[in-house]
KOLNUKE-543387 format. One record per residue (C-alpha): residue in one letter; y, x, z. Coordinates in pm, 1 decimal. Each point is the difference from the previous one (the first is absolute). Layout:
BEGIN
<atom fifi="a" north="Y" east="X" up="Z"/>
...
This chain:
BEGIN
<atom fifi="x" north="-2902.4" east="-12885.1" up="-21960.8"/>
<atom fifi="x" north="-17.8" east="358.7" up="-161.5"/>
<atom fifi="x" north="-351.5" east="5.1" up="-82.7"/>
<atom fifi="x" north="20.3" east="-188.6" up="-326.7"/>
<atom fifi="x" north="222.4" east="306.0" up="-128.1"/>
<atom fifi="x" north="-248.3" east="279.7" up="98.6"/>
<atom fifi="x" north="-211.2" east="188.0" up="-203.8"/>
<atom fifi="x" north="-368.0" east="-41.4" up="46.3"/>
<atom fifi="x" north="46.3" east="434.2" up="-28.2"/>
<atom fifi="x" north="234.1" east="243.0" up="32.7"/>
<atom fifi="x" north="-22.2" east="335.5" up="-189.1"/>
<atom fifi="x" north="217.9" east="241.9" up="-139.2"/>
<atom fifi="x" north="2.6" east="42.9" up="-329.6"/>
<atom fifi="x" north="-280.3" east="-170.1" up="-344.3"/>
<atom fifi="x" north="-215.0" east="364.6" up="101.9"/>
<atom fifi="x" north="-26.2" east="-9.8" up="357.0"/>
<atom fifi="x" north="-229.3" east="-353.1" up="-111.0"/>
<atom fifi="x" north="-387.9" east="94.3" up="38.5"/>
<atom fifi="x" north="-88.2" east="-284.2" up="-371.6"/>
<atom fifi="x" north="-362.6" east="120.1" up="117.9"/>
<atom fifi="x" north="21.4" east="-159.6" up="297.5"/>
<atom fifi="x" north="145.6" east="-321.5" up="-140.7"/>
<atom fifi="x" north="-261.9" east="-64.9" up="-267.0"/>
<atom fifi="x" north="-234.7" east="50.3" up="343.9"/>
<atom fifi="x" north="201.8" east="-278.1" up="155.9"/>
<atom fifi="x" north="-93.7" east="-238.7" up="-253.7"/>
<atom fifi="x" north="355.1" east="19.4" up="-214.5"/>
<atom fifi="x" north="-29.0" east="-35.5" up="-368.2"/>
<atom fifi="x" north="377.0" east="-2.2" up="-145.1"/>
<atom fifi="x" north="278.9" east="213.0" up="94.0"/>
<atom fifi="x" north="383.9" east="-154.9" up="-63.9"/>
<atom fifi="x" north="268.3" east="260.8" up="-42.8"/>
<atom fifi="x" north="394.2" east="-19.8" up="29.2"/>
<atom fifi="x" north="133.1" east="273.9" up="-233.6"/>
<atom fifi="x" north="382.5" east="130.3" up="125.3"/>
<atom fifi="x" north="-58.7" east="198.6" up="350.5"/>
<atom fifi="x" north="-338.6" east="-37.9" up="11.7"/>
<atom fifi="x" north="-175.3" east="221.2" up="-255.4"/>
<atom fifi="x" north="260.8" east="136.7" up="-153.0"/>
<atom fifi="x" north="402.2" east="-4.9" up="116.3"/>
<atom fifi="x" north="228.1" east="-209.1" up="-142.9"/>
<atom fifi="x" north="-18.8" east="-71.3" up="-354.8"/>
<atom fifi="x" north="-190.4" east="295.8" up="-36.6"/>
<atom fifi="x" north="-280.2" east="54.6" up="-251.5"/>
<atom fifi="x" north="-337.4" east="69.0" up="104.5"/>
<atom fifi="x" north="-167.3" east="307.3" up="130.9"/>
<atom fifi="x" north="-258.8" east="213.9" up="-82.0"/>
<atom fifi="x" north="-138.1" east="-47.7" up="396.2"/>
<atom fifi="x" north="57.2" east="-412.9" up="-65.9"/>
<atom fifi="x" north="-174.0" east="-4.9" up="-320.4"/>
<atom fifi="x" north="-270.0" east="238.2" up="213.9"/>
<atom fifi="x" north="-35.2" east="-242.5" up="280.7"/>
<atom fifi="x" north="-60.8" east="-304.6" up="-276.6"/>
<atom fifi="x" north="-255.1" east="184.0" up="-184.4"/>
<atom fifi="x" north="-163.7" east="48.1" up="355.5"/>
<atom fifi="x" north="18.8" east="-389.1" up="96.3"/>
<atom fifi="x" north="-78.8" east="-145.4" up="-337.7"/>
<atom fifi="x" north="-319.2" east="244.7" up="123.2"/>
<atom fifi="x" north="-139.7" east="-113.8" up="250.7"/>
<atom fifi="x" north="16.1" east="-366.6" up="-138.2"/>
<atom fifi="x" north="323.7" east="-178.9" up="94.0"/>
<atom fifi="x" north="218.4" east="-132.4" up="-227.8"/>
<atom fifi="x" north="376.6" east="22.1" up="-1.7"/>
<atom fifi="x" north="325.1" east="-218.9" up="-31.3"/>
<atom fifi="x" north="405.9" east="136.6" up="-20.7"/>
<atom fifi="x" north="132.5" east="-319.5" up="183.3"/>
<atom fifi="x" north="394.8" east="49.4" up="-78.6"/>
<atom fifi="x" north="297.2" east="-96.8" up="-20.9"/>
<atom fifi="x" north="121.0" east="230.9" up="-300.8"/>
<atom fifi="x" north="49.1" east="-74.6" up="-355.4"/>
<atom fifi="x" north="-364.7" east="53.5" up="-226.0"/>
<atom fifi="x" north="195.6" east="215.7" up="-191.4"/>
<atom fifi="x" north="54.2" east="219.4" up="315.5"/>
<atom fifi="x" north="-353.0" east="-60.0" up="132.4"/>
<atom fifi="x" north="-195.6" east="112.0" up="-332.5"/>
<atom fifi="x" north="216.1" east="272.7" up="66.3"/>
<atom fifi="x" north="-150.4" east="125.1" up="262.2"/>
<atom fifi="x" north="-335.9" east="-148.1" up="-101.4"/>
<atom fifi="x" north="-47.5" east="170.3" up="-322.9"/>
<atom fifi="x" north="-244.5" east="315.7" up="163.3"/>
<atom fifi="x" north="-166.9" east="-229.9" up="307.1"/>
<atom fifi="x" north="-81.1" east="-335.2" up="-304.2"/>
<atom fifi="x" north="-40.4" east="-229.0" up="324.5"/>
<atom fifi="x" north="89.0" east="-427.4" up="5.5"/>
<atom fifi="x" north="315.1" east="-64.0" up="131.4"/>
<atom fifi="x" north="231.5" east="-298.1" up="30.4"/>
<atom fifi="x" north="397.7" east="9.4" up="-63.3"/>
<atom fifi="x" north="283.1" east="-168.0" up="153.9"/>
<atom fifi="x" north="-202.8" east="-125.0" up="277.2"/>
<atom fifi="x" north="208.5" east="-116.8" up="231.1"/>
<atom fifi="x" north="-130.4" east="93.6" up="300.0"/>
<atom fifi="x" north="-17.5" east="-92.8" up="288.2"/>
<atom fifi="x" north="-159.4" east="-281.1" up="-180.8"/>
<atom fifi="x" north="-328.7" east="-30.0" up="83.8"/>
<atom fifi="x" north="-83.0" east="-224.0" up="-314.2"/>
<atom fifi="x" north="64.2" east="360.3" up="-174.4"/>
<atom fifi="x" north="-304.9" east="214.8" up="219.0"/>
<atom fifi="x" north="-227.2" east="-357.5" up="-59.2"/>
<atom fifi="x" north="50.2" east="95.2" up="-323.7"/>
<atom fifi="x" north="-43.3" east="363.9" up="-19.5"/>
<atom fifi="x" north="-308.8" east="-124.7" up="142.4"/>
<atom fifi="x" north="-154.1" east="-275.1" up="-212.1"/>
<atom fifi="x" north="152.7" east="295.4" up="-308.1"/>
<atom fifi="x" north="-270.8" east="245.5" up="206.6"/>
<atom fifi="x" north="-294.8" east="-309.9" up="52.0"/>
<atom fifi="x" north="17.6" east="61.7" up="384.0"/>
<atom fifi="x" north="26.7" east="-179.6" up="331.4"/>
<atom fifi="x" north="324.9" east="116.8" up="212.7"/>
<atom fifi="x" north="-250.3" east="82.7" up="229.0"/>
<atom fifi="x" north="-113.0" east="306.3" up="-240.5"/>
<atom fifi="x" north="386.6" east="96.3" up="-117.7"/>
<atom fifi="x" north="210.8" east="211.2" up="234.7"/>
<atom fifi="x" north="397.9" east="26.2" up="-99.1"/>
<atom fifi="x" north="107.4" east="405.8" up="25.1"/>
<atom fifi="x" north="424.4" east="27.8" up="42.4"/>
<atom fifi="x" north="233.9" east="116.3" up="159.1"/>
<atom fifi="x" north="268.2" east="-334.6" up="81.3"/>
<atom fifi="x" north="-111.3" east="-225.5" up="324.1"/>
<atom fifi="x" north="224.3" east="-292.7" up="-148.8"/>
<atom fifi="x" north="-149.3" east="21.9" up="-308.7"/>
<atom fifi="x" north="-312.5" east="175.2" up="-107.8"/>
<atom fifi="x" north="-179.8" east="-71.0" up="357.3"/>
<atom fifi="x" north="114.4" east="-319.3" up="109.6"/>
<atom fifi="x" north="-95.1" east="-160.9" up="-354.5"/>
<atom fifi="x" north="-338.3" east="100.6" up="62.2"/>
<atom fifi="x" north="-3.6" east="-67.1" up="323.2"/>
<atom fifi="x" north="115.5" east="-393.0" up="-101.8"/>
<atom fifi="x" north="-216.7" east="-13.9" up="-279.6"/>
<atom fifi="x" north="-320.0" east="85.4" up="212.6"/>
<atom fifi="x" north="-73.4" east="420.8" up="-118.2"/>
<atom fifi="x" north="-48.2" east="318.8" up="254.8"/>
<atom fifi="x" north="289.4" east="232.5" up="-35.3"/>
<atom fifi="x" north="44.0" east="321.5" up="10.9"/>
<atom fifi="x" north="413.3" east="165.0" up="79.5"/>
<atom fifi="x" north="102.0" east="355.8" up="-122.6"/>
<atom fifi="x" north="275.0" east="198.1" up="110.6"/>
<atom fifi="x" north="228.2" east="-27.2" up="-339.2"/>
<atom fifi="x" north="98.6" east="276.5" up="-219.1"/>
<atom fifi="x" north="329.3" east="159.0" up="105.6"/>
<atom fifi="x" north="99.3" east="287.9" up="-154.8"/>
<atom fifi="x" north="148.6" east="316.4" up="209.6"/>
<atom fifi="x" north="265.5" east="-7.5" up="147.7"/>
<atom fifi="x" north="-7.9" east="-383.0" up="-108.2"/>
<atom fifi="x" north="185.0" east="-175.1" up="304.2"/>
<atom fifi="x" north="146.7" east="-373.8" up="-97.9"/>
<atom fifi="x" north="-303.1" east="-256.8" up="-7.6"/>
<atom fifi="x" north="155.9" east="-334.2" up="68.4"/>
<atom fifi="x" north="25.7" east="-273.7" up="304.1"/>
<atom fifi="x" north="-348.5" east="-146.0" up="-91.7"/>
<atom fifi="x" north="-175.6" east="398.7" up="65.4"/>
<atom fifi="x" north="135.9" east="-37.9" up="375.5"/>
<atom fifi="x" north="-85.4" east="-377.8" up="33.1"/>
<atom fifi="x" north="-380.2" east="118.3" up="-100.2"/>
<atom fifi="x" north="2.3" east="341.0" up="250.8"/>
<atom fifi="x" north="87.2" east="-270.1" up="220.1"/>
<atom fifi="x" north="-359.5" east="-221.9" up="-97.3"/>
<atom fifi="x" north="-167.0" east="316.8" up="-52.5"/>
<atom fifi="x" north="82.1" east="122.3" up="393.3"/>
<atom fifi="x" north="-137.8" east="-340.2" up="131.3"/>
<atom fifi="x" north="-254.5" east="60.5" up="-265.6"/>
<atom fifi="x" north="-180.4" east="309.2" up="146.0"/>
<atom fifi="x" north="5.5" east="-131.4" up="345.7"/>
<atom fifi="x" north="-124.7" east="-329.6" up="-31.8"/>
<atom fifi="x" north="-361.0" east="9.8" up="70.1"/>
<atom fifi="x" north="-92.7" east="-294.1" up="-171.2"/>
<atom fifi="x" north="71.8" east="132.5" up="-323.8"/>
<atom fifi="x" north="-348.5" east="206.4" up="50.6"/>
<atom fifi="x" north="-202.8" east="-102.8" up="-324.2"/>
<atom fifi="x" north="-225.6" east="23.0" up="-327.4"/>
<atom fifi="x" north="211.9" east="289.6" up="-154.8"/>
<atom fifi="x" north="42.4" east="160.1" up="339.9"/>
<atom fifi="x" north="-37.0" east="422.5" up="-52.4"/>
<atom fifi="x" north="30.5" east="-64.7" up="-402.6"/>
<atom fifi="x" north="177.3" east="293.2" up="-3.0"/>
<atom fifi="x" north="-100.0" east="402.3" up="-107.0"/>
């Protein structure tokens, strides 16, 4: 039952993903959530995130920001990255993920979704037939409140890390 909520892989952050290995495995596109995946909620892009996208693009991988944020928020974040995006996506609706694949011109099996929320990013990607990488959500030092859904996510991840059936294509994708 919980398997439908499982990510294909779980790593600490976007900086811990082996993007060269993703490309070698045949992935050609990556969908990224923004808030608490790439930066803390509401923050602008950082020089590290900008450099990460330059590196990803240098590998020939296409990227798209898939966000429930407004276009104004995404454009502000995207000013140095200059990648494709979908605003007010309506995650976890699988149609948003299929639309993202269509914009990239790629089939779902060549696209992976990277996000911080099991109930939005991972569920939507899984429902649309994409592989998914869950990253730990970004919190500021000293930040302790994180919501009821995060507690449920911890339960799902507890089962995920103990389920031998979850082993698959993205095992070992973390650096």
